[in-house]
C-alpha positions as CSV (number, residue, x, y, z in Angstrom):
1,M,-38.4,-19.7,34.0
2,L,-35.8,-22.4,33.4
3,A,-35.2,-24.8,36.2
4,S,-31.6,-23.7,36.3
5,D,-32.7,-20.1,36.9
6,K,-35.1,-21.2,39.6
7,Y,-32.4,-22.9,41.6
8,G,-29.8,-20.2,41.0
9,M,-27.7,-22.1,38.6
10,N,-25.3,-20.5,36.2
11,R,-26.6,-20.8,32.6
12,G,-23.3,-20.1,30.8
13,S,-22.1,-22.3,27.9
14,C,-19.8,-25.2,28.5
15,S,-17.0,-23.4,26.7
16,N,-17.2,-20.0,28.4
17,R,-18.1,-20.7,32.0
18,K,-16.3,-19.2,35.0
19,K,-14.5,-21.5,37.3
20,G,-16.5,-21.9,40.5
21,D,-15.2,-22.1,44.1
22,R,-17.5,-25.0,44.8
23,I,-16.0,-27.2,47.6
24,L,-16.7,-30.9,47.0
25,A,-18.7,-32.4,49.9
26,L,-18.2,-35.9,48.6
27,V,-14.7,-37.3,48.5
28,L,-14.4,-39.6,45.6
29,I,-13.0,-43.0,46.3
30,L,-11.3,-43.7,43.0
31,P,-8.4,-41.7,41.4
32,C,-9.6,-38.7,39.5
33,I,-8.6,-37.6,36.0
34,L,-9.9,-34.6,34.1
35,A,-9.6,-34.6,30.4
36,F,-9.6,-31.4,28.4
37,G,-10.5,-30.8,24.7
38,C,-12.5,-32.9,22.3
39,K,-10.9,-36.0,20.7
40,K,-10.5,-36.4,17.0
41,V,-12.4,-39.5,15.9
42,T,-10.4,-42.0,14.0
43,N,-12.5,-45.2,14.3
44,S,-15.7,-45.8,12.3
45,Y,-17.8,-47.3,15.1
46,P,-17.4,-48.0,18.9
47,S,-16.5,-51.5,19.8
48,I,-19.6,-52.6,21.7
49,P,-18.5,-54.8,24.6
50,T,-20.1,-58.2,25.5
51,S,-21.5,-59.0,28.9
52,D,-18.1,-60.4,29.9
53,V,-16.1,-57.5,31.2
54,S,-12.4,-58.3,31.8
55,S,-10.8,-57.9,35.2
56,E,-8.4,-55.5,33.7
57,S,-11.3,-53.2,32.5
58,E,-13.0,-53.5,35.9
59,S,-9.8,-52.3,37.7
60,Q,-9.5,-49.1,35.6
61,P,-10.1,-45.9,37.6
62,S,-13.3,-44.0,36.8
63,V,-12.9,-40.7,35.1
64,S,-14.2,-38.0,37.4
65,L,-13.6,-34.5,38.6
66,A,-10.4,-33.6,40.3
67,P,-10.9,-31.9,43.6
68,S,-9.1,-28.8,42.5
69,E,-11.3,-28.2,39.5
70,S,-14.9,-27.3,39.0
71,L,-17.0,-28.6,36.2
72,E,-20.4,-27.5,35.0
73,I,-22.7,-29.7,32.9
74,T,-25.9,-28.6,31.3
75,I,-28.5,-31.1,30.1
76,A,-31.5,-30.1,27.9
77,S,-34.4,-32.7,28.0
78,P,-38.0,-33.1,29.1
79,L,-36.8,-34.4,32.5
80,S,-37.4,-32.0,35.4
81,Y,-34.7,-30.4,37.4
82,E,-35.4,-32.6,40.4
83,T,-35.2,-35.8,38.3
84,C,-31.9,-34.8,36.7
85,Q,-30.3,-34.0,40.1
86,Y,-31.4,-37.4,41.6
87,V,-30.2,-39.3,38.6
88,A,-26.9,-37.5,38.6
89,K,-26.4,-38.3,42.3
90,L,-27.2,-41.9,41.6
91,Y,-24.5,-41.8,39.0
92,V,-22.0,-40.6,41.6
93,A,-23.1,-43.2,44.1
94,K,-22.8,-46.1,41.6
95,E,-19.4,-44.8,40.3
96,N,-18.1,-45.0,43.8
97,N,-19.8,-48.3,44.9
98,L,-22.0,-46.5,47.5
99,L,-25.2,-48.4,46.9
100,G,-26.1,-51.1,49.4
101,E,-26.6,-54.7,48.4
102,G,-29.8,-55.2,46.5
103,V,-30.6,-51.5,46.2
104,T,-31.9,-50.4,42.8
105,G,-33.2,-47.2,41.2
106,D,-36.6,-48.4,42.2
107,T,-35.9,-48.8,45.9
108,I,-33.1,-46.3,46.7
109,D,-33.9,-43.9,49.5
110,L,-34.3,-40.4,48.1
111,D,-33.1,-39.0,51.4
112,Y,-29.9,-40.8,50.9
113,L,-29.5,-39.3,47.5
114,D,-30.2,-35.9,49.0
115,S,-27.2,-36.4,51.2
116,I,-24.8,-36.7,48.2
117,D,-23.1,-33.6,46.9
118,L,-22.4,-33.7,43.2
119,P,-18.8,-33.2,42.3
120,F,-20.0,-30.9,39.4
121,V,-22.7,-28.3,38.9
122,L,-25.6,-29.7,36.9
123,N,-27.7,-27.2,35.1
124,V,-31.1,-28.2,33.6
125,Y,-32.9,-26.8,30.6
126,G,-36.4,-27.9,29.9
127,T,-37.5,-28.9,26.4
128,G,-40.6,-30.3,24.8
129,D,-41.4,-34.1,25.0
130,T,-39.3,-34.9,22.0
131,G,-36.4,-32.5,22.7
132,C,-35.1,-29.5,20.9
133,N,-34.5,-28.5,17.2
134,T,-31.7,-26.7,15.5
135,A,-33.4,-23.3,15.9
136,T,-33.4,-23.7,19.7
137,L,-29.8,-24.8,19.7
138,Q,-28.7,-21.8,17.6
139,Q,-30.5,-19.5,20.0
140,W,-28.7,-21.1,23.0
141,I,-25.4,-20.6,21.2
142,N,-26.3,-17.0,20.4
143,D,-27.0,-16.5,24.1
144,G,-23.9,-18.2,25.2
145,N,-25.9,-21.0,26.8
146,M,-25.3,-24.1,24.7
147,P,-26.1,-27.3,26.7
148,D,-23.6,-30.1,26.8
149,I,-26.2,-32.8,26.5
150,F,-29.4,-32.4,24.6
151,L,-32.3,-34.5,23.4
152,T,-33.3,-33.7,19.8
153,D,-36.0,-34.5,17.3
154,E,-33.9,-33.3,14.4
155,F,-31.0,-35.7,14.5
156,D,-29.8,-35.5,10.8
157,K,-30.1,-31.7,10.8
158,V,-28.4,-31.3,14.2
159,V,-25.4,-33.4,13.0
160,S,-25.1,-32.0,9.5
161,S,-25.2,-28.4,11.0
162,G,-22.3,-29.2,13.3
163,Y,-24.1,-29.0,16.6
164,A,-23.3,-32.5,17.8
165,L,-20.0,-34.2,18.5
166,P,-19.0,-37.6,17.0
167,I,-18.7,-40.0,20.0
168,T,-17.5,-43.2,18.4
169,D,-14.2,-43.3,20.3
170,I,-15.8,-42.1,23.5
171,L,-18.4,-44.9,23.5
172,A,-15.9,-47.7,22.8
173,G,-15.7,-50.0,25.8
174,N,-18.6,-48.5,27.7
175,E,-20.2,-51.6,29.3
176,L,-23.6,-50.0,29.3
177,L,-23.6,-50.6,25.6
178,S,-23.1,-54.3,26.0
179,V,-24.9,-56.3,23.3
180,D,-26.9,-58.4,25.7
181,R,-28.7,-55.4,27.2
182,T,-29.1,-53.0,24.3
183,Y,-30.7,-53.0,20.8
184,T,-27.9,-52.6,18.3
185,D,-30.2,-51.6,15.5
186,M,-31.5,-48.8,17.7
187,I,-28.0,-47.6,18.4
188,S,-27.0,-47.9,14.8
189,S,-29.9,-45.7,13.8
190,F,-27.9,-42.8,15.1
191,F,-24.9,-43.2,12.8
192,Y,-24.2,-40.3,10.5
193,D,-21.5,-40.5,7.8
194,Q,-20.1,-43.7,9.4
195,Y,-19.8,-42.1,12.9
196,Q,-21.9,-42.4,16.0
197,Y,-23.5,-39.2,17.1
198,G,-26.5,-40.1,19.2
199,I,-27.4,-42.2,22.3
200,P,-30.9,-43.7,22.3
201,F,-32.9,-42.1,25.1
202,Q,-36.6,-42.6,24.4
203,T,-38.6,-44.5,21.7
204,A,-42.2,-44.2,20.4
205,A,-44.1,-46.6,18.2
206,A,-46.2,-46.0,15.2
207,V,-49.7,-47.2,15.9
208,L,-53.4,-46.9,15.0
209,F,-55.6,-45.1,17.5
210,C,-59.3,-45.7,17.8
211,D,-62.1,-44.0,19.7
212,M,-64.2,-46.7,21.2
213,E,-67.2,-44.3,21.5
214,V,-67.4,-44.2,17.7
215,L,-66.8,-47.9,17.4
216,N,-69.4,-48.8,20.0
217,L,-71.9,-46.7,18.2
218,A,-71.1,-48.8,15.1
219,G,-71.7,-52.0,17.0
220,V,-68.1,-52.9,17.6
221,P,-67.9,-53.7,21.3
222,G,-64.1,-54.1,21.5
223,V,-60.9,-54.4,19.5
224,S,-57.7,-56.4,19.7
225,F,-54.3,-54.8,19.6
226,Q,-53.4,-57.4,16.9
227,Q,-54.9,-56.3,13.6
228,S,-54.7,-57.3,9.9
229,E,-55.9,-55.6,6.8
230,A,-59.0,-57.7,6.8
231,S,-59.9,-57.1,10.4
232,I,-59.5,-53.3,10.0
233,N,-61.7,-53.4,6.9
234,R,-64.4,-55.1,8.9
235,I,-64.3,-52.4,11.6
236,L,-64.3,-49.7,9.0
237,K,-67.2,-51.2,7.2
238,S,-69.3,-51.2,10.4
239,I,-68.4,-47.5,11.1
240,A,-69.2,-46.6,7.5
241,A,-72.7,-48.1,7.9
242,L,-73.5,-45.1,10.2
243,N,-73.2,-42.9,7.2
244,D,-75.9,-44.7,5.1
245,K,-78.4,-41.8,5.3
246,E,-76.0,-38.9,5.8
247,K,-72.4,-38.4,6.8
248,V,-72.1,-38.3,10.6
249,V,-68.7,-39.9,11.3
250,L,-65.4,-40.5,9.6
251,P,-64.3,-44.1,9.7
252,F,-60.6,-43.5,9.1
253,Y,-58.8,-40.2,9.1
254,M,-56.0,-39.5,6.6
255,A,-55.2,-43.0,5.1
256,Q,-52.2,-41.6,3.4
257,N,-50.5,-41.0,6.7
258,M,-49.9,-44.8,6.9
259,L,-47.8,-45.0,3.8
260,P,-44.4,-44.4,5.3
261,Y,-45.0,-47.3,7.7
262,L,-47.4,-49.7,6.0
263,P,-44.9,-51.5,3.7
264,C,-42.8,-52.4,6.8
265,S,-45.8,-53.5,8.7
266,I,-47.3,-55.8,6.1
267,Y,-44.1,-57.2,4.6
268,S,-41.7,-56.9,7.6
269,C,-39.2,-55.2,5.3
270,Q,-36.8,-52.4,6.2
271,Y,-37.9,-48.9,5.7
272,L,-38.6,-48.1,2.1
273,S,-38.0,-44.5,0.9
274,V,-39.3,-43.1,-2.4
275,S,-35.9,-41.3,-2.6
276,S,-35.0,-44.4,-4.5
277,E,-37.2,-44.8,-7.6
278,E,-37.0,-48.5,-7.4
279,T,-39.1,-48.4,-4.2
280,L,-42.2,-47.4,-6.3
281,S,-42.2,-50.7,-8.1
282,K,-41.4,-52.9,-5.1
283,P,-44.4,-55.2,-4.1
284,A,-44.4,-53.9,-0.5
285,Y,-44.9,-50.4,-1.7
286,V,-47.3,-51.2,-4.5
287,H,-49.5,-53.3,-2.2
288,S,-49.5,-50.6,0.5
289,L,-50.5,-47.9,-1.9
290,N,-53.3,-50.1,-3.3
291,Y,-54.6,-50.8,0.2
292,I,-54.8,-47.1,0.9
293,R,-56.5,-46.5,-2.4
294,S,-59.1,-49.2,-1.5
295,L,-59.9,-47.3,1.7
296,A,-60.6,-44.2,-0.3
297,K,-62.7,-46.1,-2.9
298,N,-64.9,-47.5,-0.1
299,N,-65.5,-44.0,1.4
300,Y,-63.7,-44.9,4.6
301,C,-61.3,-42.0,4.8
302,Y,-60.9,-38.3,4.8
303,E,-59.5,-38.3,1.3
304,S,-62.8,-39.9,0.0
305,F,-65.1,-37.2,1.5
306,T,-66.0,-34.0,-0.3
307,Q,-65.4,-30.7,1.4
308,E,-69.1,-30.3,1.9
309,E,-69.3,-33.6,3.6
310,L,-66.3,-32.8,5.8
311,D,-67.9,-29.5,6.8
312,L,-71.1,-31.3,7.7
313,V,-69.3,-33.9,9.9
314,F,-66.8,-31.6,11.7
315,N,-68.3,-28.1,11.4
316,G,-64.9,-26.5,11.7
317,V,-63.6,-28.6,14.6
318,S,-60.3,-30.3,14.2
319,P,-61.2,-33.9,13.1
320,L,-58.9,-35.8,15.5
321,L,-60.4,-33.9,18.5
322,S,-64.0,-34.0,17.3
323,R,-64.9,-37.4,18.7
324,R,-66.3,-38.3,15.2
325,V,-63.3,-40.2,13.9
326,G,-63.1,-44.0,14.3
327,I,-59.5,-44.8,13.5
328,W,-56.4,-42.7,12.7
329,A,-52.6,-43.2,12.4
330,G,-50.1,-41.7,14.8
331,T,-47.3,-42.4,17.3
332,T,-47.5,-43.3,20.9
333,D,-45.8,-40.1,22.0
334,E,-49.1,-38.4,21.0
335,L,-51.0,-40.4,23.7
336,P,-51.3,-37.5,26.2
337,R,-52.9,-35.3,23.6
338,Y,-55.6,-37.7,22.6
339,D,-56.1,-39.0,26.1
340,N,-56.9,-35.5,27.2
341,Y,-60.0,-35.5,24.8
342,M,-61.0,-39.2,25.1
343,P,-59.7,-40.4,28.5
344,N,-62.0,-43.4,28.8
345,T,-62.5,-44.5,25.2
346,L,-59.0,-44.3,23.6
347,N,-57.6,-47.6,22.4
348,L,-54.5,-48.6,20.4
349,M,-54.0,-51.1,17.6
350,Q,-51.0,-52.2,15.8
351,Y,-50.4,-51.4,12.1
352,P,-51.9,-54.3,10.1
353,A,-50.1,-57.6,9.9
354,P,-50.6,-59.8,6.8
355,K,-52.4,-62.5,8.8
356,E,-55.1,-62.5,11.5
357,D,-54.1,-62.7,15.2
358,T,-50.4,-62.1,14.6
359,Y,-48.1,-59.3,15.5
360,S,-46.7,-57.0,12.9
361,P,-43.1,-55.8,13.6
362,P,-42.7,-52.8,15.9
363,L,-42.4,-49.6,13.9
364,L,-40.3,-47.4,16.1
365,I,-39.2,-43.8,16.2
366,S,-36.2,-43.3,18.5
367,Y,-35.0,-40.0,20.0
368,P,-31.3,-39.5,20.9
369,L,-29.3,-37.6,23.4
370,C,-26.4,-35.8,21.6
371,I,-23.2,-34.3,23.0
372,S,-22.5,-30.6,22.1
373,S,-19.7,-30.1,19.7
374,Q,-18.7,-27.1,21.8
375,C,-18.1,-29.1,25.1
376,E,-14.7,-29.0,26.7
377,H,-15.0,-32.3,28.6
378,P,-16.6,-34.8,26.2
379,K,-15.5,-38.0,28.1
380,E,-17.1,-37.1,31.4
381,I,-20.2,-35.6,29.7
382,C,-20.7,-38.6,27.4
383,D,-20.4,-41.0,30.3
384,L,-23.1,-39.1,32.2
385,A,-25.4,-39.0,29.1
386,V,-25.0,-42.8,28.6
387,F,-25.9,-43.3,32.2
388,F,-29.1,-41.2,31.9
389,A,-30.1,-43.1,28.8
390,M,-29.0,-46.7,29.3
391,D,-28.3,-47.5,33.0
392,E,-30.9,-49.8,34.5
393,D,-31.0,-48.1,37.8
394,A,-31.1,-44.6,36.2
395,L,-34.1,-45.7,34.1
396,L,-35.9,-47.2,37.1
397,L,-35.3,-44.1,39.1
398,T,-36.5,-41.8,36.3
399,S,-39.6,-43.9,35.8
400,R,-40.3,-43.7,39.5
401,L,-39.9,-39.9,39.7
402,Q,-41.3,-38.8,36.3
403,N,-43.8,-41.0,34.4
404,R,-43.8,-40.2,30.7
405,E,-46.7,-41.6,28.8
406,G,-46.1,-43.2,25.4
407,Y,-42.4,-44.1,25.5
408,L,-40.5,-47.4,25.4
409,P,-37.1,-48.0,27.1
410,S,-33.9,-48.1,25.2
411,I,-32.6,-51.3,26.9
412,S,-33.8,-54.8,27.1
413,S,-34.0,-55.2,30.9
414,P,-37.3,-56.8,31.8
415,S,-37.4,-54.9,35.1
416,V,-37.0,-51.6,33.3
417,W,-39.7,-52.5,30.8
418,K,-42.2,-53.5,33.6
419,S,-41.4,-50.3,35.5
420,V,-41.6,-47.9,32.6
421,T,-44.8,-49.4,31.1
422,G,-46.4,-50.4,34.4
423,R,-46.6,-46.7,35.4
424,Q,-48.2,-45.7,32.2
425,K,-52.0,-45.6,31.6
426,Y,-51.6,-47.3,28.3
427,G,-48.7,-49.5,29.3
428,M,-50.7,-52.7,28.7
429,Y,-50.3,-51.9,25.0
430,L,-46.6,-50.9,25.2
431,I,-45.4,-53.9,27.2
432,Q,-46.4,-56.1,24.2
433,Y,-43.4,-54.7,22.3
434,M,-40.9,-56.1,24.7
435,E,-40.7,-59.6,23.2
436,L,-40.9,-58.1,19.6
437,M,-37.9,-55.7,19.7
438,D,-35.6,-58.1,17.7
439,Q,-38.1,-57.6,14.8
440,A,-38.2,-53.8,15.2
441,I,-38.0,-51.5,12.2
442,Y,-36.7,-48.0,12.8
443,I,-38.4,-45.2,10.9
444,P,-36.2,-42.1,10.4
445,S,-39.0,-39.5,11.0
446,V,-37.3,-38.2,14.1
447,S,-34.2,-37.3,12.1
448,R,-36.1,-35.0,9.7
449,S,-33.9,-36.8,7.1
450,Q,-33.9,-35.7,3.5
451,D,-35.2,-39.2,2.5
452,F,-38.1,-39.0,4.9
453,Q,-39.0,-35.5,3.8
454,K,-39.0,-36.7,0.2
455,D,-41.5,-39.4,1.3
456,L,-43.8,-36.8,2.9
457,N,-43.5,-34.6,-0.2
458,Y,-44.3,-37.6,-2.5
459,I,-47.4,-38.4,-0.4
460,T,-48.6,-34.8,-0.6
461,D,-47.8,-34.2,-4.2
462,E,-48.6,-37.6,-5.8
463,V,-50.7,-39.8,-3.5
464,Q,-53.2,-37.3,-2.2
465,P,-54.1,-36.0,-5.7
466,L,-54.4,-39.6,-6.9
467,L,-56.9,-40.4,-4.1
468,E,-58.8,-37.2,-4.8
469,K,-59.0,-38.1,-8.5
470,E,-60.3,-41.5,-7.8
471,R,-62.9,-40.0,-5.5
472,E,-64.1,-37.7,-8.3
473,D,-64.1,-40.6,-10.8
474,E,-66.2,-42.7,-8.4
475,A,-68.6,-39.8,-8.0
């Protein structure tokens, strides 16, 4: 049952809802304006404000619901109904200067938030951890229940299919997007055809996982988060020694899974896609492919094992859940899955840097909130979405109410970073990214972009057969 059903909320779409007779219990302090219809975008990108907000902009009345009207907003995300209601009430309180001095999202009394009546009806749809896809959105449309705000893991497809609204004009002047508190490259990653369509909401990092039970068995007592090609090779060599008599463990799972990220890690270059044939001859890509081939040649990875050897080691069990794999590539949003199977022995390492004891650039996958192209009140809805994603107090309150393992915040506030990572079991790894965000490289895997899909197809069609052939030649 959806949370909106549980609490008796209307699940109608934003364009076909009945007007409610809801009486506002909270009298808004500032003048109220209700805008109707979606604006036509004429600018190419919102003007992101600096931290200096003029007195003129501070004196502008906030846009909110007129007492004679009723507005319904539906948000689709992994956040619970309770969390969404509290964050929305915090939004109302901050818009009307109702917070006491020194009160933050980390310290605000929930009983006080309970006393605030929202001047709109907030419906909540639950999604998976990384949001919804186009199939789900289309089903909601067919049912007449399209959400106004939604988290998605198919950004490119959502936009190209017409589900999301361009929000360039709406975002212009929003002080929550000030350059001293946000990551402009993260925001820019949700451009499409020169327009802004997404608001960064949560971010995962590409990492290497390791099972210390396997590493300890191989005589490796511990590992550092900082890794290089050489240090990883030393670990793999120790694990491979366990297979001297017969195959009992797999040192590294699919080495080819590193290929979309490895060139950026080793060379600190921007994302390289094989959609451009020039990429295949670039030193960063050639070096990365050769490194993966070396892992296969040394019998360190899945691609270098025969099917008979794989059957012997795993006996039909999924390799990553078998407790017989030393190292594998993944993203931090997968932490809950692996922690469930190895809660006391799971460790994280960075993608290899070119030198020992140094950090490689963060390789990030960001997930956006989008605004429905069907919404009737885009200004009010977009302001609320930006608050959920980028307001410091909103993020502190969300972290306090609903810890979500494996995600980084979308703003640079140290208090938010400490709160978000401090409540996570593996936060000691994630907090290390805070000082490295200016070096971050954004990988478009979340967008299901055509370029990224071509990369995956290239790995499957070209790289994997190459590794298998080299294995056969070695045999």
